Structures are given as structure tokens and as C-alpha cells.
N, C-alpha and C positions, 0 to 999 in steps of 0.2 A: 138210443145209445145215451151212455153215461158221460160224463165229462171227460174220462180219459180216452174214451173212443172219438170224443171230438177233438181232443188233442192231437191224437194220432192222425185224423184227417188234415189237420193244419200242418203236421210235421209232413205228411205225404205230399201236401201243395208244395211246402217249401223244397223237398227233394225233387219234385218235379221241375220247379222253377230254377233250381241251381243247376240241375243237369241240361235243362233246356238252355240255359246261357252258356254253360261249358261246351255243349255239344248240340247245335240246332237240330241235327238229325234224331235226336231223342224224341221230340215232341211231334214228328211226322206221323201220318196216319197208319205208315207201313210198320214204323217201330212200335207204336202202341198196340197195333193189333198182334203184333209178336209177343209184346210184352204181356198182355192179357193171356194169350194162348201159353205162354211159358209159366204163368202163375196157376194154371189149371190143376197140376199135380199136387203142388204145395197146399192148395185151396181144398182140395178134395180130401186130402189127409187130414188138414187142420181141422175140417168139420167134424171129422170123427175123434181126433184127438181132444177137442173142446170137452166133449161128454166124458171122456176118460178123465182128463184132469179135474174137470167140475166134481167128478164123484169121488175125487181124493186120490187118483192112481197116475200112472203114467205108462206110456207104450213105446217101448224103444224098438219094437220090432217091425213097424209098419214099413220102413224103407226095404227090409229085406223081405217082407211079404210082397212089395211091389215087384222086386226083382223075381222072386220064385213063381208068383202067379204070371207074371210076364213071361217067364220061360216056359211056364206050362202051356200058356196060350199059343206060343210060338211052334212048340212042339206038336201039339194037337193040329195046329194049322198047316204046319210046313211037313213034318214027317208023317202024320197019320192023315193029312189031307181032309179033316172033317170040315163040315159047313160052318160058316161064320157064327150062326146062332148057337150051335153046340159048343163051339170054342168058348164063346162069351159065357153061356151057362156052367161049363165046366170050370172057367176061371173064377166067375163069382162063387161057385160053390166051394171052390179050393180056399178063398178067401175067408168064407164063413167058418170053414171047418177048423182052419189055422187059429182064427180069433177064438171060436168056442173051446178048443183045447187049452188055450192060454187062460181064457176067462175061467175055465172049470178049476184049472190048476190055482188061480188066484182066489176064486170064491169060495170053492169046497175044499181045496187042500191048504188054505191060509198061508199060500207062499207069497211072499211081497211080490207086487206087480214089477217093481224093478227088476227083480233077480229073474222072475219068469220070462220078461219080455227081453231083457238082455241075453239070455240063454236062447230065446227064440230068435233073435237076431242073428246069433253065431250060428245056430243049427240050420236056419232056413237058408242061410247065405252059402253054407257048407252044401247044402242039398242041391240047390241051383247049380253051383260049380260042379257037382257031381253029376247030375242028369243032362247036364248040357255040354260036359266034359270040357268046361272053361272055354267053349267056342261060341261065337255069335251065331244066332240062328235068324235067319231072314224070315220076314213074315210077307207073302206075295198075295194075300187075298184082298180083293179090292175093296170089300165092305168095311174089313177091319182097318185098311189103310186110311179109309174115308173119315173114319170115326174121329182121328186126331188132326187131320190136315184138311177137310172141308170147310167150306164156308156156306152160310145161308144167303139166298138172294136179299138184295137191299130192300125188297117189298117185305119180306118176312120181318127184317129189323125194325122197319116203320110200324108195322102192325103190331110187333111185340112192344115196341116203344109207347104207342099209343094206350095199349093194354096197362102198362106199368103205371103211366100218368093217371090213367083213370083208378087204378087200384090206390095209388097215393092219395088222392082226392077223396075218395070213397072212405079209406081206413083212418084218415086223419080226422074226418068230421063225424065219422060214426064213433070213434073213441070218444071225441068231445062230447057228442049227445049222450053218451052213456055216462060220462061222468057227470053231467049235469042231471041226469034222471035220478042218479043216486045220490046226488048232493055234495058230491066230492069237487075239490077245488079245480078250476080250470085256468089254463092260461088265457092271456088276451087273444082275441080273434086274430089280431095283426101278426102275433108269432106264429099261428098256425097257417095264416096265409103265407108267410115269408119261408116257413119251412115246406109248405107244398110247392112254392114257385121254385127254391132251391132245388129240392130234390128232382123236380120235373124237368128243370133246365140241366141237371147232370145226366138225367136218363137221356134226353134229346141229344145232348152233345156227344154222348157215348156212342148212341146209334148213327149219328151224322159222321163220326170219325171213323167207326168201324166200315160204313159204307163207304166212305171216301177211299178205302182201300180194296178190299174184295168182299166186305160183308161180315157178319159176326161169325166169329170162328165156331165150329162145332163144340169143341172143348169148354168154351164159355157157357153154351146152353147147358151143359152137363152140369157145370159149376152151380149156375143159377137155379136149375131144378132141385139139385140136391141141398142148395143152401135153404131154397123155400120148404122144403119137406123137413129137414132137420130144424129149422126155426121153428116150425110149427110143433114139430115132436118135442121139442126142448121147453116150449114156452105155452103151449094150449093143452097139454095132454098129462094125465095123472103119470105117466112114465117120466115125463120131463121134470114134473115137480118133484118126483122120488129121487132123481138123480142128483138135483140141487141139495135136497134134504140128506141125501147120503154123504155128500161132499161137506155140508156144513156142519153137522153133528151126527155122525154116525150111530152113536148109542141112541140118541133121542129118535132117530129114524126106525131102528130096531124096535124100541119100546112102543112105537106108534103103529106097529104092524106091518110095516114095509119088508118085503122078503128080500133082504139085502143080498144074499148070496146069487139068486136068480138075477136080479137086476144087474149086479156087477158082471155076471157072466153075458148078459145081453149086450152089455157096453161095448166089451171086448169083441164080441161077435160082429157088432155094427162096425166097429173099427177096422176089422178084418175085411168085412165086405167092402167098405170105401177104400182099403188100400188096393183091392183086387180091382175095382172100378178105375182107381189112378193108374195102375199097372196097364189096363186096356188102352187107356188114352196115351200114356208114355210109349208103350210097345207100337201102337199105331202112328205116332209122331215120328218115331225112329225106325219104323217098318223093319224091327227087329228086335230080338232080345239078347241082352249083353249081362255079363256076370257083374258089371259094374252099375247097372240100372237100379235105382232107388238108394244109390249109396249116399249116406249122409241126409237122406230126405226127411227122416224122423226128427232130426235137429231142425231142419226148417221149418216142420209143422209145428213143433213144440215152440219155437222162436215166434212163429207167426201168432199162436195163440196168445203167448205171455206178452207179446207187444201190442196185441189187440185188447188186453185187458183182463185175460184169464189168469186167475190166481193159481198158483203153485200149491197153495195151501188147500185148496179145493173149496167148493160151494159158490165160486163166481166166475163168470164167463159168459160170452155169447157168440153164437155163429156169425154174427155181422161182424163183431169185433175180430174175430179170427182171420175173416176175409180181408179186412182193412190190414191186419198185420200181414197176411200173405202177400198183399199188394205192395206194402213197405218193403218187405223182403225182396221180392222180385225185382221192383224197380231199383234198388240198391244194385243187386246183381247186374241188371241190364245196363244201368247208367255206367257203372265202372267198367263193364265190358266194352261198351262203346268207346269210352275214354282210353281204352288200350292198357287199363292198370292190370298189374300183375294179379294172378288169382289169390296170392296170399293176403292181399289188402282186402279182398272180399270176406275172407274168413275172419280177420281182425276187425273190420267194421262190424259185420254182423254179430259177431261174439261179443263185441262191447255194447252194442245195442241191447242184446238180451240181457247182459247183466246189470244194465241200467235199468232195463224195463222190471226186472224181478226186484231190484232195490227199492225203485218207486213203489212196487206193490207192498212190500214189507214196511216200508215207511208209512204208507197210507194207513195200512192195518195197526201200526202201532199208536198212530194219531187217533184211530178209532178206538182203540182200548182206553186210550187217556180220557 
């Protein structure tokens, strides 16, 4: 993580401390479990949004894709009574197709992503209202309901925590040995030890807090798995490096032989796919599909990315930073709701933080230019 990400971790600690003092129930295992579950939808959307923004684009349609694909899932489950696995496959396919269409328009028809996805936001929401006749469609399939509401047993959490600690230890010292092997400068061994200890304590604390309530929620496991996949995709693959090159300098990327159009279309396809996964989680949690599902979700996802260090100018941003941003946004929502603050304050506070984060990014870039 860069300095800005560490700053956001510090801000998150301050937010938790403040809400913990103002309302002691904020730091209870039950509320923290609910908080992490609540952040799952924003986190999944933010993972996809990072790729889009890093590539120099924006996707305003993901909230409406969440609503529409959630409606599709409910229709296929309730009205057509299809088995859960088919419902999930159809929902994921719908998200991919919607992302593909928008990506094709942006990449091959050269229509600005802002316009394409703004239109998509309106079109998809309108289709949702039409196919559902503006009614709420319940979902009664037990497997689908489980995906957003079930918890893993405490033993699973302990095993997962031990695996995570072992991975932190292995990856930290593997990276250190690799840098030493090729003659690169390495940080003092004490710094790496402190890093391993702090991260391990965070993992252990998370597992213990979740187990103190009902265990680790299913949606959080989805977030963790997707974060690992897309972290690897964005940092360890040619595709990921091409995305950063595309956002950093599109002309240089084109001249270097990168298929800009195809990569752009793929980015929007992945964003649509992740939006459909988020819709499954949300529809499962609500046990229904509504015409307001996913409303303003794209703004939360964009804010999470920017707060987590993703530059709206393109070329910079990480999956880990986006998750930290999502946790910050959800913590603010959760804390203010517990305190009984009116909803308009949530919009004011989150909007102000978003503007501040963008201002900070622009200021840092100007300093870099100088």
C-alpha cells in the first residue's frame, strides 16, 4: 500500500474510535458483522470500478446493472421457478452481456464512457421497472437466500485466519529474498517483522470478532475471493499491466502494440460481471428484487475507489485501496445510522469526503509535475 492508503487506514481507525465513543454498540461483534456484510455490495462494485477508472474511464451504470440483474434473478427464480444454479448463471451472463455492449460502444464506436454508461444507467433502470412492472418480486429459493445471509462456522474462520497469517509471512519474506537476490534495496528486517505482526493481528482480530457473533458472513468470503483474484489480475498479469499503461498514457500504450479497444471492452465486461455478482448478494440479503435496488450504488463504488487512492485521471489505483475506501464509506453510513442522524447528513458527509479525496489527488499530481 502507498502512503495515501496508510492514511486512509488511519482515518478509518479514527472513524471507528469516534463512533465507538459516541455509540458503544458500534464496536460490538454484532454490529461489526453487519457492517462488513453491508460493505460487500459496495466492495464488489469497487473492485470492478478500479479497473475502469485506472484505464481512464468511468462506469455510471453499475448500480442499474445491479438492479436489473437482480430483477432477472428474481424473475427466473420466482416466476419461472428455475433451479438456483441456472438462476445464478443467467444472472452472471446478463451482467457480462450488458458490460460487453457498453464496452463495445466505448471501445469500437468511440463514444465517451461517461455518455454510454449514463445512458445505460437510465436504460437499465427503465427496463427493470418495465419487466417487474414496478413491483417487488420475492425470492424464496433457500440456496439463493443463503448466499447473502448465511455464516461460516467458527472453525472455518480459524482455519481461514491461519492460512491468511501463513500467507502474509510467506509473501513478505519471499518478496524480501527476491529483492536481495537481484540486488535491490530492502527495508530493515525489523520493519518486515512489524508489518507481519500487525497484519497477522488484524486478521486474527477480524476472525475472533466475527466468530464472537455468528461467524464470517458468506458475502465477506465472496469479497475476499474476488479481491484476491482481481489483485492478482491487476498486478501479476499482462492484462493488468496493460490496464495501467492504458490509463497512464493511451497513445504510448497503442504504439507499444497493446490492443486498446479489446482491453477496454474486457474491462467493461468485467465491471458488468462484478455488478451481477453484487446483485446476487444484494437480492439474497433482501430476499427480493426491488426497483430501487442498486440505486446510487455506482456513486458509492466510485467514492470508495477515489477515497482508496484511485486517480480519476487514470493510471493509478489498487484493489486493496478500493476495499479500504468501501470500508470507510460503509463505516460512515453505519455509524451515522446508529446515531440516528438523518439520511441527508450521510449524503453531505460522503460527498464532502469524495470532493476532498479528489482535491487531494489533484494536488499530489500537481506537486509531482513540479
